[in-house]
Backbone as JSON, one array per atom type, in Angstrom:
{
  "sequence": "MCGLTQAEDACRVAQAGVDSIGLVFYPSSPRSVSIEQAVSICAALPAFVTVTALFVDEQASRIKHILQQLPIGLLQFHGDEDADFCRQFGRPYIKALRVRPGLNLRQQAEHYVDARGLLCDAYKPGVPGGTGETFDWKLLDADLSLPLILAGGLTIANVAQAVTQVRPYAVDVSGGVEAAKGIKDIDLVQRFIDEVARADRY",
  "N": [[58.13, -15.79, 32.68], [58.9, -14.44, 29.68], [59.91, -11.52, 27.73], [57.85, -9.4, 27.77], [56.32, -6.31, 26.87], [54.49, -4.34, 27.76], [52.86, -2.74, 30.32], [50.25, -3.43, 31.01], [50.13, -6.31, 30.41], [52.02, -7.35, 31.79], [50.8, -7.11, 34.31], [48.74, -8.77, 34.03], [49.66, -11.08, 33.4], [51.07, -11.68, 35.82], [49.11, -12.0, 37.63], [48.12, -14.26, 36.82], [49.81, -15.97, 37.76], [52.63, -16.38, 37.26], [56.05, -16.63, 38.31], [58.03, -14.82, 37.74], [58.99, -12.17, 35.61], [60.28, -11.21, 32.37], [62.52, -8.78, 31.34], [63.51, -7.74, 28.27], [66.76, -6.45, 27.35], [67.96, -6.21, 24.88], [68.91, -4.64, 22.19], [68.49, -5.94, 19.39], [66.39, -7.42, 19.41], [63.0, -7.98, 18.62], [61.55, -7.99, 21.03], [62.46, -6.08, 22.75], [62.66, -3.57, 25.28], [62.72, -0.33, 26.21], [64.18, 1.93, 28.67], [62.15, 3.66, 29.85], [59.72, 2.28, 29.16], [60.18, -0.49, 30.79], [60.19, 1.07, 33.28], [57.33, 1.58, 33.53], [56.24, -0.96, 33.41], [57.22, -2.4, 35.51], [56.13, -1.0, 37.52], [53.66, -1.57, 37.62], [53.52, -4.12, 38.53], [52.56, -6.7, 41.25], [53.51, -7.46, 44.41], [56.28, -9.89, 45.48], [56.81, -10.7, 42.78], [59.4, -11.45, 40.77], [61.49, -9.24, 38.57], [63.12, -9.87, 35.84], [65.94, -9.03, 34.19], [67.14, -9.18, 30.79], [70.09, -9.65, 29.06], [72.38, -9.35, 26.34], [75.46, -9.78, 25.56], [76.25, -7.18, 26.49], [77.37, -3.84, 27.6], [78.95, -3.18, 30.42], [78.52, -0.92, 31.55], [76.04, 0.02, 30.64], [74.64, -1.79, 31.74], [74.66, -1.43, 34.3], [73.71, 1.25, 34.31], [71.04, 0.66, 33.83], [70.23, -0.97, 36.12], [70.29, 0.91, 38.07], [68.02, 2.22, 37.68], [66.07, 0.59, 37.79], [63.83, -1.62, 39.68], [65.34, -4.23, 39.6], [65.49, -7.95, 40.05], [66.85, -10.0, 39.19], [69.45, -11.27, 36.77], [69.89, -12.08, 33.55], [71.92, -13.51, 31.44], [72.59, -13.77, 28.06], [74.59, -13.96, 26.3], [77.92, -14.5, 25.27], [79.34, -13.96, 27.92], [81.58, -14.18, 30.84], [81.83, -15.71, 34.02], [82.98, -14.08, 35.54], [82.09, -11.41, 34.56], [79.37, -11.78, 34.97], [78.94, -11.7, 37.7], [79.87, -9.3, 38.4], [78.04, -7.3, 39.15], [76.78, -7.62, 41.49], [74.05, -8.9, 41.82], [71.87, -11.36, 42.1], [72.05, -13.95, 39.5], [71.3, -15.72, 36.51], [72.67, -17.94, 33.97], [72.21, -18.37, 30.36], [72.35, -20.91, 28.15], [73.1, -22.2, 25.09], [72.23, -25.22, 23.92], [73.72, -27.76, 22.41], [74.96, -31.03, 20.68], [77.93, -32.07, 22.55], [78.31, -30.0, 24.24], [79.28, -29.55, 27.3], [77.56, -29.66, 29.95], [77.94, -30.04, 32.8], [80.42, -29.06, 33.37], [80.1, -26.33, 32.59], [78.37, -25.69, 34.8], [80.13, -25.74, 36.82], [82.02, -23.61, 35.9], [80.38, -21.46, 36.13], [79.77, -21.17, 38.83], [78.45, -19.75, 41.16], [76.25, -18.78, 39.88], [72.62, -18.76, 39.95], [71.25, -20.5, 38.46], [71.11, -22.59, 35.3], [70.14, -21.74, 32.57], [68.43, -23.26, 29.74], [68.55, -23.28, 26.45], [67.45, -23.53, 23.0], [69.74, -24.2, 20.39], [70.56, -22.18, 17.84], [72.65, -21.08, 15.09], [74.12, -17.89, 15.16], [71.95, -16.81, 16.52], [71.08, -15.52, 19.84], [68.97, -16.53, 21.53], [65.47, -17.17, 22.01], [64.64, -18.4, 19.8], [62.21, -19.93, 19.44], [62.2, -22.66, 18.83], [62.43, -26.1, 19.82], [64.71, -28.32, 21.53], [66.81, -31.36, 21.61], [65.98, -32.63, 24.3], [67.03, -34.98, 25.67], [69.95, -34.28, 25.74], [70.27, -32.9, 28.08], [71.7, -32.88, 31.38], [71.12, -34.46, 34.21], [71.74, -34.54, 36.41], [73.06, -32.13, 37.51], [74.83, -29.5, 39.21], [73.57, -27.08, 39.55], [70.43, -25.35, 39.47], [68.28, -26.1, 36.88], [66.88, -24.49, 34.35], [64.69, -24.64, 31.83], [63.98, -23.65, 28.41], [63.25, -22.95, 25.19], [61.07, -23.12, 22.6], [58.96, -23.83, 23.96], [55.52, -24.35, 24.57], [51.92, -24.63, 24.95], [51.39, -27.31, 24.1], [53.48, -28.87, 24.46], [54.74, -28.33, 26.95], [54.04, -29.95, 29.23], [54.92, -32.27, 28.72], [57.48, -31.88, 28.74], [58.04, -30.97, 31.18], [57.53, -33.53, 32.58], [59.46, -34.94, 31.74], [61.96, -33.81, 31.89], [62.19, -32.65, 34.27], [62.63, -30.02, 35.43], [64.01, -27.47, 37.26], [62.77, -24.95, 36.69], [60.67, -23.19, 34.29], [60.83, -21.48, 31.12], [59.3, -19.29, 29.26], [58.21, -17.59, 26.06], [57.58, -16.61, 23.24], [55.91, -18.87, 22.64], [53.49, -18.0, 24.13], [52.37, -15.93, 22.89], [50.39, -13.18, 21.34], [51.34, -11.89, 19.44], [54.68, -10.42, 18.65], [56.04, -9.77, 21.63], [53.79, -9.1, 22.6], [51.59, -10.85, 24.97], [49.29, -13.39, 24.98], [46.74, -13.93, 26.84], [45.07, -15.83, 27.56], [46.29, -18.05, 26.38], [48.57, -17.88, 28.24], [47.69, -18.74, 30.65], [46.73, -20.99, 30.36], [49.1, -22.39, 29.67], [50.44, -22.08, 32.34], [48.58, -23.51, 33.64], [49.04, -26.25, 32.54], [51.69, -26.46, 33.11], [51.57, -26.77, 35.96], [49.85, -29.03, 36.19], [51.38, -30.96, 35.17], [53.48, -31.08, 37.03], [52.58, -32.03, 39.2], [53.19, -34.84, 39.12]],
  "CA": [[57.54, -15.57, 31.34], [59.91, -13.31, 28.93], [59.57, -10.81, 26.5], [57.04, -8.58, 28.03], [56.38, -5.22, 26.57], [53.24, -3.8, 28.04], [52.31, -2.96, 31.69], [48.99, -4.18, 31.06], [50.49, -7.61, 30.08], [52.7, -7.65, 33.07], [50.02, -7.35, 35.38], [47.6, -9.92, 33.95], [50.4, -12.63, 33.55], [51.38, -11.94, 37.21], [47.92, -12.2, 38.27], [47.9, -15.41, 36.21], [50.51, -16.98, 38.63], [54.15, -16.31, 37.05], [57.02, -16.34, 39.35], [59.15, -13.89, 37.45], [58.7, -11.64, 34.38], [61.57, -10.94, 31.8], [62.61, -7.79, 30.35], [64.65, -7.9, 27.35], [67.4, -5.18, 26.98], [68.82, -6.43, 23.72], [68.44, -3.86, 21.11], [68.18, -6.39, 18.16], [65.38, -8.24, 19.84], [61.52, -7.51, 18.77], [61.09, -7.72, 22.34], [63.42, -5.16, 23.51], [61.84, -2.54, 25.8], [63.34, 0.72, 26.53], [63.82, 2.02, 30.24], [60.73, 4.15, 30.2], [58.79, 0.97, 29.19], [60.35, -1.05, 31.84], [59.6, 1.63, 34.51], [56.02, 1.41, 33.63], [55.81, -2.49, 33.66], [57.81, -2.73, 37.0], [55.11, -0.08, 38.54], [52.1, -2.67, 37.36], [53.34, -5.45, 39.24], [52.16, -7.07, 42.57], [54.69, -7.98, 45.23], [56.52, -11.31, 45.13], [56.89, -10.98, 41.21], [60.5, -11.1, 40.62], [61.64, -8.75, 37.82], [64.34, -10.48, 35.48], [66.51, -8.32, 32.89], [67.95, -10.23, 29.99], [71.2, -8.98, 28.48], [73.35, -10.22, 25.52], [76.74, -9.01, 25.62], [75.94, -5.82, 26.57], [78.24, -3.14, 28.06], [78.71, -3.31, 31.77], [78.22, 0.63, 32.04], [74.6, 0.17, 30.56], [73.79, -2.79, 32.62], [74.63, -0.58, 35.59], [72.63, 2.39, 34.46], [69.76, 0.17, 33.98], [69.93, -1.05, 37.47], [69.91, 2.02, 38.78], [66.69, 2.93, 37.05], [64.88, -0.63, 37.99], [63.89, -2.82, 40.62], [65.73, -5.78, 38.96], [65.97, -8.76, 41.04], [67.55, -11.26, 38.54], [69.98, -10.95, 35.78], [69.91, -13.24, 32.74], [72.83, -13.32, 30.43], [72.42, -14.88, 26.7], [75.76, -13.81, 25.34], [79.27, -15.23, 25.65], [79.75, -13.45, 29.24], [82.06, -15.46, 31.39], [81.23, -15.81, 35.23], [83.36, -12.79, 36.5], [81.39, -10.57, 34.14], [78.22, -11.95, 35.33], [79.01, -11.56, 38.86], [80.18, -8.01, 39.07], [76.91, -6.36, 39.62], [76.41, -7.7, 42.67], [72.97, -9.2, 41.7], [71.84, -12.98, 41.4], [71.95, -14.09, 37.98], [71.42, -17.04, 35.78], [73.46, -18.24, 32.72], [71.71, -19.11, 29.17], [73.16, -21.72, 27.54], [72.49, -22.73, 23.76], [72.42, -26.47, 23.93], [73.76, -28.65, 21.47], [75.64, -32.03, 21.31], [79.25, -31.79, 22.74], [78.3, -28.99, 25.26], [79.34, -29.79, 28.59], [76.65, -28.85, 31.0], [78.44, -30.05, 34.13], [81.7, -28.12, 33.28], [79.7, -24.92, 32.57], [77.98, -25.38, 35.97], [81.18, -25.5, 37.45], [82.57, -22.29, 35.67], [79.25, -20.18, 36.38], [79.25, -21.93, 40.3], [77.76, -18.96, 41.65], [74.68, -18.56, 39.46], [71.29, -19.23, 40.6], [70.56, -21.49, 37.78], [71.5, -22.52, 34.14], [68.97, -21.64, 31.45], [69.05, -24.02, 28.74], [67.73, -22.89, 25.16], [67.87, -24.26, 21.58], [71.03, -23.64, 19.52], [70.62, -21.66, 16.45], [73.78, -20.06, 14.78], [74.19, -16.68, 15.06], [70.71, -16.22, 17.36], [71.15, -15.85, 21.15], [67.74, -17.05, 22.11], [64.07, -16.87, 21.24], [64.28, -18.91, 18.33], [60.81, -20.51, 19.29], [62.56, -23.89, 18.5], [62.97, -26.98, 20.8], [66.02, -29.01, 21.16], [66.65, -32.52, 22.36], [66.03, -32.69, 25.9], [68.07, -36.16, 26.15], [71.14, -33.61, 25.87], [70.4, -32.44, 29.28], [72.46, -33.79, 32.06], [69.93, -34.77, 35.23], [72.83, -34.36, 37.72], [73.69, -30.86, 37.63], [75.25, -28.83, 40.33], [72.96, -25.6, 39.61], [68.96, -25.51, 38.96], [68.21, -26.05, 35.4], [65.73, -23.77, 33.66], [64.05, -25.22, 30.69], [63.68, -22.9, 27.56], [63.37, -23.32, 23.97], [60.05, -23.6, 21.85], [57.67, -24.32, 24.83], [53.85, -24.02, 24.39], [50.91, -25.36, 25.65], [51.37, -28.22, 23.37], [54.71, -29.77, 24.79], [55.5, -28.03, 28.17], [53.81, -30.73, 30.18], [56.06, -33.5, 28.27], [58.88, -31.3, 29.02], [58.46, -31.03, 32.62], [57.83, -34.67, 33.08], [60.87, -35.73, 31.09], [63.25, -33.15, 32.2], [62.09, -32.36, 35.68], [63.36, -28.96, 35.31], [63.49, -26.44, 38.49], [61.62, -23.88, 36.22], [60.53, -23.14, 32.67], [60.87, -20.21, 30.63], [58.5, -19.04, 27.94], [58.12, -16.21, 25.32], [57.0, -16.74, 22.02], [55.03, -20.03, 23.13], [52.55, -17.46, 24.64], [52.37, -14.53, 22.48], [49.69, -13.17, 20.13], [52.12, -10.92, 18.56], [56.05, -10.29, 19.29], [55.92, -8.87, 22.67], [52.18, -9.08, 23.21], [51.13, -12.04, 25.37], [47.98, -14.1, 24.83], [46.59, -14.18, 28.34], [44.53, -17.21, 27.66], [47.6, -19.1, 26.46], [49.46, -17.76, 29.43], [46.81, -19.36, 31.83], [46.84, -22.54, 30.07], [50.33, -22.64, 29.97], [50.73, -22.07, 33.59], [47.81, -24.82, 34.04], [49.84, -27.64, 31.97], [53.0, -26.9, 33.93], [51.02, -26.99, 37.42], [49.09, -30.38, 35.96], [52.65, -32.01, 34.88], [54.42, -30.97, 38.15], [51.85, -32.94, 40.21], [53.38, -36.41, 39.06]],
  "C": [[58.53, -14.2, 30.9], [59.28, -12.64, 28.21], [58.29, -10.09, 26.83], [57.03, -6.9, 27.79], [55.46, -3.96, 27.01], [52.89, -3.93, 29.29], [51.16, -3.82, 31.92], [49.18, -5.78, 31.34], [51.0, -8.04, 31.4], [51.89, -7.93, 33.95], [49.27, -8.5, 35.14], [48.53, -11.23, 34.06], [51.01, -12.49, 35.16], [50.15, -12.4, 38.14], [47.34, -13.95, 38.09], [48.72, -16.53, 36.84], [51.94, -17.28, 38.1], [54.8, -16.01, 37.99], [57.92, -15.09, 38.97], [58.75, -13.42, 35.99], [59.96, -11.12, 33.9], [61.36, -9.81, 31.03], [63.59, -8.03, 29.53], [65.41, -6.38, 27.19], [68.36, -5.25, 26.08], [68.41, -5.85, 22.57], [67.83, -4.67, 19.68], [66.92, -7.43, 18.35], [63.87, -7.64, 19.61], [60.91, -7.21, 19.86], [61.44, -6.9, 23.43], [62.52, -3.92, 24.16], [62.96, -1.33, 26.27], [63.05, 1.01, 28.43], [62.52, 2.48, 30.51], [59.72, 3.04, 30.38], [58.75, 0.08, 30.06], [60.06, -0.44, 33.1], [58.06, 1.5, 34.62], [55.42, -0.02, 34.02], [56.22, -2.89, 34.99], [56.58, -2.01, 37.9], [53.99, -0.81, 38.46], [52.42, -3.92, 38.12], [53.01, -5.55, 40.95], [53.49, -7.26, 43.19], [54.84, -9.52, 45.15], [56.65, -11.68, 43.57], [58.24, -10.53, 40.95], [60.82, -10.63, 38.94], [63.25, -9.24, 36.96], [64.77, -9.56, 34.22], [67.39, -9.25, 32.16], [68.97, -9.04, 28.95], [71.98, -9.89, 27.3], [74.67, -9.39, 25.14], [76.65, -7.66, 25.73], [77.16, -4.94, 27.53], [77.99, -3.07, 29.6], [78.21, -2.0, 32.49], [76.75, 0.6, 31.78], [73.86, -0.8, 31.44], [73.58, -1.86, 34.08], [73.52, 0.51, 35.71], [71.39, 1.91, 34.64], [69.36, -0.3, 35.36], [69.54, -0.43, 38.46], [68.68, 2.77, 38.73], [65.39, 1.92, 37.71], [64.9, -1.17, 39.05], [64.17, -4.21, 40.15], [66.16, -6.65, 40.05], [66.79, -9.95, 40.65], [68.0, -10.73, 37.26], [70.13, -11.96, 34.95], [70.9, -12.8, 31.65], [72.75, -14.53, 29.47], [73.59, -14.57, 26.04], [77.15, -14.98, 26.03], [79.87, -14.35, 27.07], [80.32, -14.51, 30.07], [81.48, -14.77, 32.85], [81.82, -14.65, 35.95], [82.75, -11.51, 35.97], [80.29, -10.64, 34.73], [77.96, -11.34, 36.72], [79.42, -10.09, 39.36], [79.01, -7.2, 39.45], [76.23, -6.65, 40.71], [74.84, -8.09, 42.96], [73.02, -10.77, 41.62], [71.58, -12.79, 39.89], [71.86, -15.64, 37.57], [71.97, -16.91, 34.35], [72.51, -18.73, 31.65], [72.81, -19.98, 28.55], [72.51, -22.46, 26.11], [72.94, -24.31, 23.62], [72.5, -27.29, 22.43], [74.74, -29.82, 21.6], [77.4, -31.53, 21.49], [79.34, -30.89, 23.86], [78.2, -29.82, 26.75], [78.81, -28.94, 29.75], [77.24, -28.81, 32.41], [79.75, -28.97, 34.06], [81.16, -26.49, 33.25], [78.94, -24.5, 33.95], [79.04, -25.0, 36.87], [81.84, -24.1, 37.1], [81.44, -21.53, 36.26], [78.6, -20.81, 38.12], [78.49, -20.82, 41.21], [76.17, -18.4, 41.1], [73.8, -19.41, 39.95], [70.68, -20.19, 39.73], [71.3, -21.41, 36.14], [70.09, -22.65, 33.47], [69.45, -22.32, 30.44], [68.01, -23.94, 27.39], [68.33, -23.64, 23.84], [69.17, -23.47, 20.88], [70.75, -23.44, 18.07], [71.89, -20.79, 16.0], [73.19, -18.81, 14.56], [72.91, -15.99, 15.81], [71.14, -16.65, 19.04], [70.26, -16.38, 21.78], [66.4, -16.5, 21.5], [63.69, -17.29, 20.04], [62.65, -19.61, 18.4], [61.27, -21.92, 18.93], [63.02, -24.67, 19.99], [64.23, -27.5, 20.31], [65.83, -30.48, 21.77], [66.96, -32.63, 23.72], [67.07, -33.63, 26.75], [69.46, -35.77, 26.21], [71.47, -33.15, 27.15], [70.88, -33.38, 30.23], [71.47, -33.61, 33.57], [70.69, -34.25, 36.43], [73.74, -33.06, 37.91], [73.96, -30.19, 38.96], [74.23, -27.51, 40.77], [71.41, -26.25, 39.01], [69.26, -25.51, 37.45], [66.77, -25.53, 35.13], [65.6, -24.23, 32.42], [63.69, -24.24, 29.73], [63.68, -23.5, 26.2], [62.11, -23.86, 23.21], [58.75, -24.12, 22.66], [56.5, -23.62, 24.69], [53.04, -25.06, 25.15], [50.72, -26.84, 25.34], [52.37, -29.43, 23.94], [54.98, -29.19, 26.16], [55.03, -29.36, 29.2], [54.73, -31.78, 29.9], [57.45, -33.02, 28.79], [59.1, -31.14, 30.61], [58.3, -32.47, 33.28], [58.88, -35.39, 32.67], [61.82, -35.19, 31.63], [63.35, -33.13, 33.57], [62.95, -31.04, 35.99], [62.94, -27.95, 36.71], [62.36, -25.37, 38.1], [61.58, -23.97, 34.45], [60.14, -21.59, 32.22], [60.0, -20.14, 29.07], [58.37, -17.68, 27.46], [57.18, -16.59, 24.27], [55.68, -17.8, 21.93], [53.53, -19.29, 23.51], [52.15, -16.3, 24.06], [51.15, -14.69, 21.37], [50.28, -12.38, 18.94], [53.52, -10.83, 19.34], [56.22, -9.3, 20.55], [54.6, -8.42, 23.2], [51.86, -10.52, 23.66], [49.65, -12.09, 25.12], [47.62, -14.47, 26.12], [45.92, -15.38, 28.48], [45.73, -18.29, 27.49], [48.37, -19.0, 27.64], [48.7, -18.82, 30.46], [46.89, -20.72, 31.45], [48.14, -23.1, 30.08], [50.64, -22.99, 31.27], [49.84, -23.21, 34.15], [48.59, -26.18, 33.69], [51.09, -27.66, 32.75], [52.53, -27.39, 35.45], [50.51, -28.37, 37.14], [50.38, -31.29, 36.02], [53.61, -32.02, 36.22], [53.88, -31.7, 39.47], [52.42, -34.4, 40.3], [54.74, -36.48, 38.88]]
}
Protein backbone atom coordinates (compact mmCIF):
# COMPACT_ATOMS: atom_id res chain seq x y z
CA MET A 1 0.00 0.00 0.00
CA CYS A 2 1.76 3.08 -1.27
CA GLY A 3 1.56 6.81 -0.73
CA LEU A 4 1.09 6.98 3.04
CA THR A 5 1.76 10.35 4.63
CA GLN A 6 0.44 9.96 8.18
CA ALA A 7 1.57 7.73 11.05
CA GLU A 8 -2.02 7.02 12.09
CA ASP A 9 -2.91 5.78 8.61
CA ALA A 10 0.21 3.61 8.50
CA CYS A 11 -0.66 1.97 11.77
CA ARG A 12 -4.25 1.31 10.73
CA VAL A 13 -3.41 -0.13 7.30
CA ALA A 14 -0.79 -2.37 8.93
CA GLN A 15 -3.43 -3.65 11.32
CA ALA A 16 -5.69 -4.28 8.33
CA GLY A 17 -3.13 -6.73 6.97
CA VAL A 18 -0.89 -5.06 4.38
CA ASP A 19 2.54 -6.60 3.86
CA SER A 20 4.37 -3.39 2.98
CA ILE A 21 3.78 0.35 3.13
CA GLY A 22 5.24 2.67 0.52
CA LEU A 23 6.76 6.06 1.30
CA VAL A 24 7.13 8.39 -1.67
CA PHE A 25 10.35 10.42 -1.84
CA TYR A 26 9.53 12.12 -5.13
CA PRO A 27 9.09 15.86 -4.51
CA SER A 28 6.69 16.34 -7.44
CA SER A 29 4.20 13.85 -6.01
CA PRO A 30 1.28 15.06 -3.86
CA ARG A 31 2.02 12.00 -1.69
CA SER A 32 5.66 12.90 -1.09
CA VAL A 33 6.89 12.77 2.51
CA SER A 34 9.70 14.50 4.35
CA ILE A 35 12.24 12.53 6.35
CA GLU A 36 10.54 13.82 9.50
CA GLN A 37 7.17 12.49 8.38
CA ALA A 38 8.75 9.19 7.39
CA VAL A 39 10.42 8.79 10.80
CA SER A 40 7.03 9.23 12.48
CA ILE A 41 5.37 6.74 10.13
CA CYS A 42 8.07 4.10 10.57
CA ALA A 43 7.89 4.42 14.35
CA ALA A 44 4.15 3.65 14.27
CA LEU A 45 4.48 0.36 12.39
CA PRO A 46 4.31 -3.05 14.06
CA ALA A 47 6.80 -5.83 13.38
CA PHE A 48 6.88 -7.66 10.04
CA VAL A 49 5.60 -4.77 7.90
CA THR A 50 8.19 -3.81 5.30
CA VAL A 51 8.87 -0.13 4.65
CA THR A 52 9.35 0.53 0.93
CA ALA A 53 10.93 3.79 -0.25
CA LEU A 54 9.91 5.03 -3.70
CA PHE A 55 12.25 7.15 -5.81
CA VAL A 56 12.13 8.64 -9.31
CA ASP A 57 15.51 9.38 -10.90
CA GLU A 58 16.82 10.59 -7.55
CA GLN A 59 20.43 11.48 -6.77
CA ALA A 60 22.29 8.58 -5.19
CA SER A 61 23.53 10.83 -2.40
CA ARG A 62 19.97 11.67 -1.30
CA ILE A 63 18.94 8.03 -1.37
CA LYS A 64 21.93 7.13 0.82
CA HIS A 65 21.04 9.94 3.21
CA ILE A 66 17.47 8.68 3.53
CA LEU A 67 18.68 5.12 4.10
CA GLN A 68 20.83 6.37 6.96
CA GLN A 69 17.80 7.95 8.63
CA LEU A 70 15.11 5.31 8.17
CA PRO A 71 14.58 1.53 8.50
CA ILE A 72 13.95 0.99 4.80
CA GLY A 73 13.52 -2.65 3.84
CA LEU A 74 12.94 -2.29 0.10
CA LEU A 75 13.72 0.27 -2.60
CA GLN A 76 11.29 0.96 -5.45
CA PHE A 77 12.59 2.77 -8.52
CA HIS A 78 10.06 4.44 -10.82
CA GLY A 79 12.31 6.36 -13.19
CA ASP A 80 14.88 5.49 -15.83
CA GLU A 81 17.34 3.98 -13.34
CA ASP A 82 19.43 1.16 -14.76
CA ALA A 83 20.27 -2.00 -12.85
CA ASP A 84 23.71 -0.79 -11.77
CA PHE A 85 22.16 2.28 -10.19
CA CYS A 86 19.46 0.25 -8.43
CA ARG A 87 21.83 -2.29 -6.92
CA GLN A 88 24.50 0.11 -5.64
CA PHE A 89 22.70 0.70 -2.32
CA GLY A 90 23.02 -2.86 -1.05
CA ARG A 91 19.28 -3.14 -0.39
CA PRO A 92 16.62 -5.30 -2.00
CA TYR A 93 14.88 -3.40 -4.79
CA ILE A 94 12.02 -3.62 -7.24
CA LYS A 95 11.88 -1.85 -10.59
CA ALA A 96 8.70 -0.21 -11.83
CA LEU A 97 7.88 -0.40 -15.52
CA ARG A 98 5.20 1.54 -17.35
CA VAL A 99 3.58 -1.03 -19.60
CA ARG A 100 2.65 -0.29 -23.19
CA PRO A 101 2.67 -2.25 -26.47
CA GLY A 102 6.21 -3.09 -27.53
CA LEU A 103 7.71 -3.29 -24.06
CA ASN A 104 9.64 -6.54 -23.75
CA LEU A 105 9.07 -7.61 -20.15
CA ARG A 106 11.28 -10.69 -20.42
CA GLN A 107 14.16 -8.51 -21.60
CA GLN A 108 13.55 -6.12 -18.69
CA ALA A 109 13.56 -9.04 -16.26
CA GLU A 110 16.93 -10.12 -17.64
CA HIS A 111 18.33 -6.60 -17.28
CA TYR A 112 17.14 -6.20 -13.69
CA VAL A 113 18.08 -9.79 -12.91
CA ASP A 114 18.76 -9.17 -9.21
CA ALA A 115 15.55 -7.21 -8.58
CA ARG A 116 13.08 -8.76 -6.15
CA GLY A 117 10.30 -8.11 -8.64
CA LEU A 118 9.00 -6.01 -11.51
CA LEU A 119 6.17 -3.62 -10.70
CA CYS A 120 4.00 -3.13 -13.77
CA ASP A 121 2.12 0.16 -13.91
CA ALA A 122 0.14 2.10 -16.50
CA TYR A 123 1.98 4.18 -19.09
CA LYS A 124 1.12 7.86 -19.37
CA PRO A 125 3.53 10.23 -21.12
CA GLY A 126 5.47 12.37 -18.67
CA VAL A 127 4.04 10.68 -15.57
CA PRO A 128 6.29 8.17 -13.72
CA GLY A 129 3.42 6.47 -11.90
CA GLY A 130 0.42 7.01 -9.70
CA THR A 131 -1.84 7.80 -12.65
CA GLY A 132 -4.85 5.99 -11.21
CA GLU A 133 -5.34 4.38 -14.62
CA THR A 134 -5.40 0.71 -15.56
CA PHE A 135 -3.73 -0.79 -18.61
CA ASP A 136 -4.31 -3.84 -20.79
CA TRP A 137 -3.31 -6.75 -18.55
CA LYS A 138 -3.04 -8.95 -21.64
CA LEU A 139 0.28 -7.17 -22.33
CA LEU A 140 1.80 -8.89 -19.30
CA ASP A 141 4.00 -11.94 -19.77
CA ALA A 142 2.94 -14.84 -17.58
CA ASP A 143 6.36 -16.50 -17.83
CA LEU A 144 8.68 -13.92 -16.29
CA SER A 145 11.82 -14.87 -14.39
CA LEU A 146 10.97 -12.31 -11.69
CA PRO A 147 7.89 -11.92 -9.47
CA LEU A 148 5.29 -9.61 -11.05
CA ILE A 149 3.72 -6.88 -8.93
CA LEU A 150 0.60 -5.39 -10.49
CA ALA A 151 -0.20 -1.69 -10.09
CA GLY A 152 -2.19 0.91 -11.98
CA GLY A 153 -5.76 1.95 -11.23
CA LEU A 154 -6.59 -0.91 -8.89
CA THR A 155 -9.71 -0.46 -6.75
CA ILE A 156 -12.19 -2.60 -4.85
CA ALA A 157 -14.15 -2.82 -8.10
CA ASN A 158 -11.43 -4.45 -10.21
CA VAL A 159 -8.73 -5.95 -8.00
CA ALA A 160 -10.40 -9.36 -7.73
CA GLN A 161 -10.56 -9.57 -11.53
CA ALA A 162 -6.93 -8.44 -11.73
CA VAL A 163 -5.77 -11.12 -9.30
CA THR A 164 -7.81 -13.80 -11.06
CA GLN A 165 -6.65 -12.85 -14.55
CA VAL A 166 -3.00 -11.92 -13.96
CA ARG A 167 -2.14 -14.06 -10.91
CA PRO A 168 0.50 -11.57 -9.78
CA TYR A 169 2.91 -12.15 -6.94
CA ALA A 170 1.52 -9.00 -5.29
CA VAL A 171 -0.66 -5.98 -5.97
CA ASP A 172 0.18 -2.34 -5.31
CA VAL A 173 -2.43 0.31 -4.57
CA SER A 174 -2.39 3.98 -3.67
CA GLY A 175 -5.11 6.22 -5.10
CA GLY A 176 -7.69 3.44 -5.23
CA VAL A 177 -8.04 3.42 -1.44
CA GLU A 178 -7.74 7.13 -0.68
CA ALA A 179 -10.09 9.65 0.89
CA ALA A 180 -7.75 12.36 -0.44
CA LYS A 181 -4.25 12.30 -1.90
CA GLY A 182 -1.97 10.80 0.72
CA ILE A 183 -4.86 10.06 3.11
CA LYS A 184 -6.20 6.50 3.19
CA ASP A 185 -9.85 5.54 3.61
CA ILE A 186 -9.54 2.65 6.05
CA ASP A 187 -12.87 1.15 5.03
CA LEU A 188 -11.68 1.02 1.41
CA VAL A 189 -8.33 -0.39 2.56
CA GLN A 190 -10.02 -3.27 4.39
CA ARG A 191 -12.42 -3.96 1.55
CA PHE A 192 -9.50 -3.96 -0.92
CA ILE A 193 -7.56 -6.45 1.21
CA ASP A 194 -10.66 -8.63 1.53
CA GLU A 195 -11.16 -8.61 -2.25
CA VAL A 196 -7.55 -9.67 -2.81
CA ALA A 197 -7.85 -12.48 -0.28
CA ARG A 198 -11.11 -13.68 -1.80
CA ALA A 199 -9.72 -13.78 -5.32
CA ASP A 200 -6.47 -15.39 -4.21
CA ARG A 201 -8.35 -18.40 -2.87
CA TYR A 202 -9.34 -19.48 -6.39
